[in-house]
Legacy VTK file of the C-alpha trace (Angstrom):
# vtk DataFile Version 3.0
C-alpha trace
ASCII
DATASET POLYDATA
POINTS 146 float
-0.013 -0.007 -0.022
1.307 3.292 -1.114
1.446 6.504 0.970
0.097 9.882 -0.574
-2.531 10.960 -3.007
-2.720 9.826 -6.884
-2.835 12.392 -9.457
-6.537 11.573 -10.287
-7.428 12.200 -6.510
-5.451 15.616 -6.714
-7.189 16.709 -9.826
-10.696 15.685 -8.447
-10.101 17.766 -5.342
-8.778 20.774 -7.187
-11.780 20.633 -9.530
-14.266 20.461 -6.592
-12.558 23.644 -4.933
-12.648 25.332 -8.203
-16.327 24.687 -8.584
-17.012 25.799 -5.043
-15.073 29.014 -5.534
-16.873 29.851 -8.763
-20.223 29.355 -7.003
-19.220 31.454 -4.027
-17.700 34.536 -5.589
-20.770 36.087 -7.261
-22.769 35.364 -3.805
-20.075 37.229 -1.821
-19.937 39.945 -4.544
-23.633 40.569 -4.078
-23.478 40.655 -0.424
-20.667 43.126 -0.563
-22.772 45.485 -2.877
-25.746 45.293 -0.617
-23.577 45.826 2.283
-22.292 49.053 0.665
-25.762 50.114 -0.256
-27.200 49.594 3.180
-24.245 51.433 4.833
-24.725 54.472 2.639
-28.502 54.569 3.154
-28.111 54.434 7.075
-25.522 57.313 6.605
-27.934 59.505 4.479
-30.785 58.665 6.920
-28.966 59.507 10.010
-28.033 62.790 8.456
-31.558 63.644 7.508
-32.886 62.766 11.036
-30.200 64.877 12.656
-30.840 67.803 10.579
-34.536 67.554 11.047
-34.099 67.335 14.802
-31.606 70.318 14.925
-33.974 72.227 13.004
-36.996 71.545 15.150
-35.064 72.339 18.515
-33.487 75.232 16.689
-30.040 74.319 17.458
-27.945 77.624 17.369
-31.242 79.447 16.620
-30.907 78.190 13.187
-32.341 76.008 10.359
-30.849 72.957 9.003
-30.580 70.977 5.738
-28.819 68.307 3.819
-27.194 68.930 0.417
-26.222 65.951 -2.071
-23.193 66.411 -4.036
-22.457 62.946 -5.288
-20.761 60.991 -3.558
-20.709 63.187 -0.488
-23.613 64.740 1.435
-23.328 67.891 3.614
-25.371 68.550 6.670
-25.415 72.433 6.967
-26.860 75.021 9.224
-28.581 78.018 7.627
-31.783 79.064 5.506
-30.161 77.351 2.509
-26.787 75.612 1.342
-25.814 78.813 -0.508
-26.316 80.937 2.566
-25.090 78.578 5.055
-22.387 79.136 7.814
-19.966 76.754 6.134
-18.065 76.323 9.442
-20.826 74.361 10.757
-20.863 71.932 7.830
-20.841 68.132 8.574
-19.514 66.483 5.495
-20.217 62.657 5.039
-18.397 60.620 2.264
-20.287 57.835 0.896
-18.686 55.003 -1.081
-16.997 56.066 -4.561
-19.244 53.306 -6.198
-22.330 55.113 -5.174
-24.122 57.899 -6.981
-26.816 59.952 -5.301
-29.934 61.381 -7.114
-32.761 63.110 -5.605
-36.292 64.865 -6.461
-35.280 67.670 -4.294
-34.680 71.308 -6.136
-30.924 71.339 -6.341
-30.498 68.180 -4.434
-31.139 70.060 -1.135
-33.330 68.695 1.660
-34.163 71.594 4.002
-35.976 71.457 7.039
-38.102 74.355 8.459
-37.295 75.486 12.006
-39.712 74.262 14.832
-41.955 72.042 12.354
-39.272 70.061 10.728
-41.370 70.121 7.392
-39.883 69.945 4.127
-40.830 69.789 0.372
-40.896 65.823 0.504
-39.130 63.793 -2.267
-36.969 60.685 -3.126
-33.220 60.076 -2.751
-31.945 57.169 -4.977
-28.369 55.494 -4.035
-27.305 53.858 -7.133
-24.337 51.376 -6.979
-22.137 50.957 -10.049
-23.365 47.421 -10.385
-26.783 48.647 -11.057
-28.383 47.820 -7.526
-29.917 50.566 -5.754
-31.635 51.831 -2.633
-34.346 54.411 -2.186
-35.121 56.760 0.749
-38.185 58.675 0.924
-38.761 61.915 2.790
-42.322 63.017 3.351
-43.553 66.499 3.808
-43.703 66.283 7.387
-39.667 65.391 7.210
-40.022 61.815 8.103
-37.326 59.798 6.405
-37.312 55.913 5.846
-35.565 53.478 3.588
-37.949 51.918 1.061
LINES 1 147
146 0 1 2 3 4 5 6 7 8 9 10 11 12 13 14 15 16 17 18 19 20 21 22 23 24 25 26 27 28 29 30 31 32 33 34 35 36 37 38 39 40 41 42 43 44 45 46 47 48 49 50 51 52 53 54 55 56 57 58 59 60 61 62 63 64 65 66 67 68 69 70 71 72 73 74 75 76 77 78 79 80 81 82 83 84 85 86 87 88 89 90 91 92 93 94 95 96 97 98 99 100 101 102 103 104 105 106 107 108 109 110 111 112 113 114 115 116 117 118 119 120 121 122 123 124 125 126 127 128 129 130 131 132 133 134 135 136 137 138 139 140 141 142 143 144 145
């Protein structure tokens, strides 16, 4: 009886490993894409909810909003992005593979002081793979992942 593996046994094992590897890679890739989208959606949602809360409670006696300039978003203090106090900006970088589009005028979600009301709209996060995530913002300023 000889010790070791025969060439045919090694080829079979390598073939099985290749089949498993080829099967697992697309699944892992899809999970990674969804993870990037989810992480970006949570960052957007957190910025929107924080800006709304600051506007309602009039932090620093000011209004707040979130401006989207893909692949970043800026939570700002002021009546608009253009008239903001840029020293108070909080810039959040999203993944480079994520593009952001919105139905808001100038890609700017502005929350009214005291009420937290906004114009309402949709924010879409689009991954370069084609997968997407949608966040809706109601006129009452309620943001949620769809």
